[in-house]
C-alpha positions in Angstrom: -27.8 20.4 38.4 -31.0 18.5 37.9 -32.0 15.1 39.2 -31.0 11.9 37.6 -34.5 11.4 36.1 -34.5 14.9 34.5 -31.0 14.3 33.0 -32.2 11.0 31.5 -35.3 12.7 30.0 -33.1 15.4 28.5 -30.8 12.8 26.9 -33.6 10.7 25.5 -35.4 13.6 23.7 -39.0 13.4 22.5 -40.4 10.0 21.7 -41.2 9.3 18.1 -44.8 9.1 16.9 -46.5 5.7 16.9 -46.7 3.4 14.0 -48.7 0.1 13.7 -45.9 -2.1 15.1 -45.2 0.2 18.1 -49.0 0.5 18.8 -49.3 -3.3 18.8 -46.2 -3.6 21.0 -47.6 -1.0 23.5 -50.8 -3.0 23.7 -49.0 -6.3 24.2 -46.7 -4.8 26.9 -49.8 -3.4 28.7 -51.7 -6.7 28.8 -48.6 -8.6 29.8 -48.0 -6.3 32.7 -51.5 -5.5 34.0 -54.7 -7.4 34.5 -57.1 -5.4 32.3 -60.4 -5.2 30.5 -60.8 -4.5 26.8 -62.2 -1.0 27.6 -59.2 -0.1 29.8 -56.8 -1.2 27.2 -58.6 0.8 24.5 -58.5 3.9 26.8 -54.8 3.4 27.4 -54.0 3.1 23.6 -56.1 6.2 22.9 -54.2 8.2 25.5 -50.9 7.0 24.0 -52.1 8.1 20.5 -53.0 11.5 21.9 -49.6 11.9 23.7 -47.3 10.6 20.9 -49.3 11.1 17.8 -49.4 9.0 14.6 -46.5 8.5 12.3 -48.0 9.9 9.1 -51.1 11.6 7.8 -53.1 8.4 7.4 -55.6 7.6 10.1 -54.5 5.4 12.9 -55.8 1.8 13.0 -59.1 0.9 14.6 -58.3 0.5 18.3 -61.5 -1.5 18.9 -60.4 -4.0 16.3 -56.9 -4.2 17.8 -58.4 -4.8 21.3 -60.7 -7.5 19.8 -57.6 -9.2 18.4 -56.2 -9.4 21.9 -59.5 -10.8 23.2 -59.5 -13.5 20.5 -55.9 -14.3 21.3 -56.9 -14.8 24.9 -54.8 -11.9 26.3 -57.9 -10.2 27.6 -60.8 -11.9 29.4 -63.4 -9.4 30.7 -65.1 -12.1 32.8 -61.9 -13.2 34.5 -60.9 -9.6 35.1 -64.4 -8.9 36.6 -64.2 -11.9 38.9 -60.7 -10.9 40.2 -61.5 -7.2 40.6 -64.8 -8.0 42.3 -63.1 -10.4 44.8 -60.3 -7.9 45.5 -62.8 -5.1 46.2 -64.9 -7.3 48.5 -61.9 -8.4 50.5 -61.0 -4.7 50.9 -64.5 -4.1 52.4 -66.4 -2.5 49.6 -70.1 -3.3 49.1 -72.1 -4.4 46.1 -72.9 -1.0 44.7 -69.3 0.2 44.8 -68.1 -3.1 43.2 -70.6 -2.7 40.4 -69.7 0.9 39.9 -65.9 0.1 39.7 -66.6 -2.7 37.2 -68.7 -0.3 35.1 -65.9 2.2 35.1 -63.6 -0.6 33.9 -65.9 -1.1 30.9 -67.3 -4.4 32.0 -70.6 -5.1 30.3 -73.8 -5.1 32.5 -74.5 -8.8 31.9 -70.9 -9.8 33.0 -71.3 -7.6 36.1 -74.5 -9.3 36.9 -73.0 -12.8 36.5 -70.1 -12.0 38.9 -72.3 -10.3 41.5 -71.4 -11.4 45.0 -73.6 -13.6 47.2 -75.1 -12.3 50.4 -72.6 -14.3 52.4 -69.7 -12.5 50.6 -71.4 -9.1 51.0 -71.7 -9.8 54.8 -68.0 -10.7 55.0 -67.2 -7.5 53.1 -69.2 -5.4 55.6 -67.3 -7.2 58.4 -64.0 -6.5 56.7 -64.7 -2.8 56.4 -66.0 -2.5 60.0 -62.9 -4.4 61.3 -60.4 -2.3 59.2 -62.0 1.0 60.0 -62.8 0.1 63.6 -66.5 0.7 63.3 -69.1 -0.3 65.9 -67.8 -2.9 68.4 -64.3 -3.0 66.7 -63.5 0.5 67.8 -63.2 0.0 71.5 -65.6 2.3 73.2 -69.2 2.2 71.9 -69.7 5.0 69.5 -71.9 7.9 70.4 -74.8 8.9 68.2 -72.8 11.3 66.0 -69.9 8.9 65.5 -72.3 6.0 64.8 -74.0 8.2 62.1 -70.6 9.0 60.5 -69.7 5.3 60.5 -73.0 4.4 58.9 -72.4 7.1 56.2 -69.0 5.7 55.5 -70.3 2.2 55.0 -73.0 3.5 52.7 -70.5 5.4 50.6 -68.5 2.2 50.4 -71.5 0.6 48.7 -73.0 -1.4 51.6 -76.7 -1.9 52.0 -78.2 0.1 54.9 -79.3 -3.0 56.8 -75.7 -4.5 56.5 -74.2 -1.2 57.7 -76.5 -1.0 60.6 -75.8 -4.6 61.6 -72.1 -3.8 61.8 -72.2 -0.4 63.5 -74.9 -1.4 66.0 -73.6 -4.8 66.9 -73.4 -5.3 70.6 -70.1 -7.1 70.5 -67.4 -8.3 68.1 -68.5 -11.9 68.4 -72.1 -11.0 67.4 -70.9 -9.0 64.4 -68.6 -11.9 63.3 -71.4 -14.4 63.9 -73.8 -12.4 61.7 -71.2 -12.0 59.0 -70.5 -15.7 58.8 -74.1 -16.9 59.3 -74.6 -17.8 55.6 -71.1 -19.1 54.8 -72.0 -22.8 54.8 -75.2 -22.7 52.8 -74.2 -20.0 50.1 -70.5 -21.1 49.6 -71.7 -24.6 48.7 -73.7 -23.0 45.9 -70.8 -21.1 44.5 
């Protein structure tokens, strides 16, 4: 006897191919459920068309036009999405390069990515967040030996941090000095934001 999910799938049978109304509904459901960019929505709809097919021999509607309709209706805001995604990644400890790369993969235009780029103060706090979370440098207890320090630097570089920021965290003499460096620019740059 199969599992409950397998039994439900067997009872349901194959899903019918998409028509214009179902395609619109799929798009609306997706934007209602997930924060998304226009490019991500378009990729999702293309995937659904590949999986389920189109109802008749006529060509499916223009997905870019459908996505544009959602943008004009206010359901999709690439700038708002970029701000939220960037902030989330920075809080998780990713650096500028990885944030920009993630936004590019989400289909955010280069000019929007540039407009939401993090300040140096935020990038320093992101480096601190990663060092704290991963227990790098002074956050790991015993001072790291040369090999471990190199691995920590490499991990911070892969996470998108600048080399000088990574060195500052990994080579900090104490937690207090690392935290002081990370918050040094908070007052002056956060006033500008």
